[in-house]
Backbone as a printed PyTorch tensor [residue, N CA C, xyz], in Angstrom:
tensor([[[ 42.5820, 169.2800, -24.1410],
         [ 41.2470, 168.7350, -24.2280],
         [ 40.2350, 169.8520, -24.4110]],

        [[ 40.4630, 170.9890, -23.7920],
         [ 39.5160, 172.1020, -23.8930],
         [ 39.3500, 172.5540, -25.3340]],

        [[ 40.4340, 172.6530, -26.0620],
         [ 40.3540, 173.0850, -27.4660],
         [ 39.6340, 172.0550, -28.3230]],

        [[ 39.8730, 170.7850, -28.0730],
         [ 39.1480, 169.7420, -28.8040],
         [ 37.6610, 169.8170, -28.5090]],

        [[ 37.3150, 169.9900, -27.2360],
         [ 35.9150, 170.0860, -26.8260],
         [ 35.2270, 171.2430, -27.5480]],

        [[ 35.9090, 172.3870, -27.6160],
         [ 35.3460, 173.5580, -28.2850],
         [ 35.1210, 173.2980, -29.7680]],

        [[ 35.8910, 172.3960, -30.3500],
         [ 35.7570, 172.0560, -31.7750],
         [ 34.7690, 170.9200, -32.0130]],

        [[ 34.1230, 170.4800, -30.9540],
         [ 33.1000, 169.4540, -31.0880],
         [ 33.6040, 168.0320, -30.9340]],

        [[ 34.8520, 167.8650, -30.5260],
         [ 35.3890, 166.5270, -30.2820],
         [ 35.0960, 166.1850, -28.8280]],

        [[ 34.2420, 165.1990, -28.6390],
         [ 33.8270, 164.8480, -27.3000],
         [ 34.9190, 164.0540, -26.5950]],

        [[ 35.1110, 164.3350, -25.3300],
         [ 36.0950, 163.6170, -24.5340],
         [ 35.8700, 163.8770, -23.0570]],

        [[ 36.7550, 163.3400, -22.2620],
         [ 36.7100, 163.5220, -20.8150],
         [ 38.1350, 163.4850, -20.3010]],

        [[ 38.3050, 163.9270, -19.0750],
         [ 39.6130, 163.9460, -18.4430],
         [ 39.5760, 163.0290, -17.2270]],

        [[ 40.5280, 162.1020, -17.1570],
         [ 40.6940, 161.2940, -15.9610],
         [ 41.5090, 162.1210, -14.9840]],

        [[ 41.0070, 162.2440, -13.7840],
         [ 41.6210, 163.1530, -12.8210],
         [ 41.6430, 162.4720, -11.4510]],

        [[ 42.8230, 162.3870, -10.8320],
         [ 42.8720, 161.7630,  -9.5180],
         [ 42.2960, 162.7130,  -8.4660]],

        [[ 41.8220, 162.1190,  -7.4070],
         [ 41.0490, 162.8180,  -6.3820],
         [ 41.6260, 164.1740,  -5.9540]],

        [[ 42.9170, 164.2690,  -5.6180],
         [ 43.4120, 165.5700,  -5.1550],
         [ 43.3970, 166.6610,  -6.2270]],

        [[ 43.2400, 166.2770,  -7.4890],
         [ 43.2970, 167.2470,  -8.5710],
         [ 41.9340, 167.5920,  -9.1690]],

        [[ 40.8600, 167.0810,  -8.5770],
         [ 39.5230, 167.3600,  -9.1040],
         [ 39.1870, 168.8540,  -9.0300]],

        [[ 39.5090, 169.4810,  -7.9270],
         [ 39.2180, 170.9040,  -7.7740],
         [ 39.9890, 171.7120,  -8.8220]],

        [[ 41.2550, 171.3790,  -9.0200],
         [ 42.0710, 172.0470, -10.0350],
         [ 41.5030, 171.7860, -11.4260]],

        [[ 41.1170, 170.5470, -11.7100],
         [ 40.5480, 170.2180, -13.0140],
         [ 39.2880, 171.0130, -13.3080]],

        [[ 38.4320, 171.1420, -12.3080],
         [ 37.2010, 171.9200, -12.4610],
         [ 37.5250, 173.3900, -12.7280]],

        [[ 38.4670, 173.9170, -11.9790],
         [ 38.8660, 175.3220, -12.1680],
         [ 39.4740, 175.5400, -13.5460]],

        [[ 40.3120, 174.6230, -13.9870],
         [ 40.9470, 174.7630, -15.2960],
         [ 39.9130, 174.6730, -16.4190]],

        [[ 38.9510, 173.7670, -16.2910],
         [ 37.9080, 173.6590, -17.3090],
         [ 37.1550, 174.9830, -17.4360]],

        [[ 36.8330, 175.5990, -16.3070],
         [ 36.1520, 176.8960, -16.3310],
         [ 37.0450, 177.9640, -16.9410]],

        [[ 38.3080, 177.9860, -16.5410],
         [ 39.2590, 178.9760, -17.0500],
         [ 39.3950, 178.8970, -18.5690]],

        [[ 39.3990, 177.6740, -19.0880],
         [ 39.5560, 177.4850, -20.5310],
         [ 38.2350, 177.4970, -21.2880]],

        [[ 37.1580, 177.8600, -20.6050],
         [ 35.8780, 178.0730, -21.2690],
         [ 35.0550, 176.8320, -21.5460]],

        [[ 35.3320, 175.7440, -20.8470],
         [ 34.5480, 174.5210, -21.0320],
         [ 34.1460, 173.9370, -19.6670]],

        [[ 33.3360, 174.6790, -18.9100],
         [ 32.9760, 174.2110, -17.5710],
         [ 32.2100, 172.8860, -17.5760]],

        [[ 31.6500, 172.5320, -18.7140],
         [ 30.8910, 171.2760, -18.8110],
         [ 31.7780, 170.0770, -19.1520]],

        [[ 33.0830, 170.2830, -19.3140],
         [ 34.0060, 169.1920, -19.6320],
         [ 33.9370, 168.1300, -18.5410]],

        [[ 33.6320, 166.8870, -18.9080],
         [ 33.5240, 165.8400, -17.8920],
         [ 34.8860, 165.4990, -17.2880]],

        [[ 34.9090, 165.4000, -15.9730],
         [ 36.0870, 164.9370, -15.2390],
         [ 35.7110, 163.6140, -14.5860]],

        [[ 36.4820, 162.5960, -14.8550],
         [ 36.2360, 161.2820, -14.2670],
         [ 37.2560, 161.0810, -13.1550]],

        [[ 36.7520, 160.9630, -11.9480],
         [ 37.6280, 160.8730, -10.7800],
         [ 38.1500, 159.4510, -10.5870]],

        [[ 39.4560, 159.3590, -10.3990],
         [ 40.0920, 158.0880, -10.0600],
         [ 40.8770, 158.2840,  -8.7660]],

        [[ 41.1580, 157.1920,  -8.0860],
         [ 41.9060, 157.2630,  -6.8250],
         [ 43.3440, 157.6950,  -7.0920]],

        [[ 43.9040, 158.3500,  -6.1160],
         [ 45.2810, 158.8330,  -6.1720],
         [ 46.1310, 157.9370,  -5.2840]],

        [[ 47.3450, 157.6590,  -5.6400],
         [ 48.0530, 158.0560,  -6.8600],
         [ 47.8590, 157.0200,  -7.9570]],

        [[ 48.2250, 157.3830,  -9.1520],
         [ 48.2420, 156.4340, -10.2640],
         [ 49.6890, 156.0920, -10.6130]],

        [[ 50.5440, 157.1000, -10.5840],
         [ 51.9500, 156.8780, -10.8870],
         [ 52.5980, 155.9420,  -9.8860]],

        [[ 53.4560, 155.0870, -10.3770],
         [ 54.1990, 154.1760,  -9.5170],
         [ 53.4690, 152.8940,  -9.1660]],

        [[ 52.2500, 152.7350,  -9.6460],
         [ 51.4980, 151.5120,  -9.3540],
         [ 51.9020, 150.3900, -10.3000]],

        [[ 51.7850, 149.1640,  -9.8180],
         [ 52.0180, 148.0360, -10.7230],
         [ 50.8060, 147.8980, -11.6510]],

        [[ 50.9790, 147.1440, -12.7070],
         [ 49.9560, 147.0610, -13.7630],
         [ 48.6220, 146.5260, -13.2260]],

        [[ 48.6610, 145.6440, -12.2650],
         [ 47.4020, 145.1040, -11.7300],
         [ 46.5960, 146.1880, -11.0140]],

        [[ 47.2590, 147.0300, -10.2800],
         [ 46.5670, 148.1300,  -9.6000],
         [ 46.0240, 149.1490, -10.6100]],

        [[ 46.7760, 149.3810, -11.6740],
         [ 46.2920, 150.2810, -12.7300],
         [ 45.0390, 149.6890, -13.3620]],

        [[ 45.0500, 148.3930, -13.5980],
         [ 43.8570, 147.7240, -14.1530],
         [ 42.6630, 147.8600, -13.2170]],

        [[ 42.9000, 147.7380, -11.9260],
         [ 41.8150, 147.8930, -10.9580],
         [ 41.2190, 149.2950, -11.0310]],

        [[ 42.0770, 150.2980, -11.1340],
         [ 41.5880, 151.6800, -11.2420],
         [ 40.8210, 151.8760, -12.5450]],

        [[ 41.3360, 151.2870, -13.6250],
         [ 40.6580, 151.3970, -14.9150],
         [ 39.2830, 150.7260, -14.8520]],

        [[ 39.2070, 149.5890, -14.1950],
         [ 37.9280, 148.8790, -14.0730],
         [ 36.9050, 149.7180, -13.3120]],

        [[ 37.3560, 150.4860, -12.3260],
         [ 36.4400, 151.3530, -11.5840],
         [ 35.9920, 152.5520, -12.4120]],

        [[ 36.8670, 153.0450, -13.2730],
         [ 36.5360, 154.2080, -14.1010],
         [ 35.6900, 153.8300, -15.3120]],

        [[ 35.8100, 152.6050, -15.7780],
         [ 35.1460, 152.1880, -17.0110],
         [ 33.6390, 152.4390, -17.0290]],

        [[ 32.8840, 152.1080, -15.9920],
         [ 31.4400, 152.3910, -16.0330],
         [ 31.1320, 153.8780, -16.2370]],

        [[ 31.9370, 154.7430, -15.6390],
         [ 31.7260, 156.1790, -15.8160],
         [ 32.0080, 156.5870, -17.2650]],

        [[ 33.0600, 156.0360, -17.8330],
         [ 33.4020, 156.3310, -19.2230],
         [ 32.3040, 155.8300, -20.1540]],

        [[ 31.8470, 154.6140, -19.9400],
         [ 30.7750, 154.0590, -20.7800],
         [ 29.4900, 154.8590, -20.6220]],

        [[ 29.2170, 155.3380, -19.4240],
         [ 28.0380, 156.1870, -19.2180],
         [ 28.1090, 157.4630, -20.0300]],

        [[ 29.2860, 158.0740, -20.0930],
         [ 29.4500, 159.2760, -20.8880],
         [ 29.2740, 158.9760, -22.3680]],

        [[ 29.7980, 157.8570, -22.8060],
         [ 29.6450, 157.4720, -24.2240],
         [ 28.1770, 157.2730, -24.5550]],

        [[ 27.4700, 156.5800, -23.6840],
         [ 26.0320, 156.3430, -23.9120],
         [ 25.2630, 157.6740, -23.9320]],

        [[ 25.6200, 158.5430, -23.0210],
         [ 24.9230, 159.8200, -22.8950],
         [ 25.1300, 160.7000, -24.1140]],

        [[ 26.3230, 160.7150, -24.6620],
         [ 26.6450, 161.6360, -25.7390],
         [ 26.7740, 160.9670, -27.1000]],

        [[ 26.6150, 159.6560, -27.1420],
         [ 26.7570, 158.9420, -28.3970],
         [ 25.4720, 158.8920, -29.2040]],

        [[ 24.4200, 159.4840, -28.6850],
         [ 23.1250, 159.4150, -29.3810],
         [ 22.9920, 160.4810, -30.4190]]])
């Protein structure tokens, strides 16, 4: 994602709570400290589809906010 961001391709990273600190550090390390990280509850793996949908529904407003912010 960092290389895409540097090339002007806008995006974000979905990151579960325990990995937010790592995600922030990695974004800085790869030269894109402004890369948006969207926090979701942990864990995601092993969940049934309904729980995944619930997590997606919680993340969606944040994703749409980023689109609105940068889509202008």
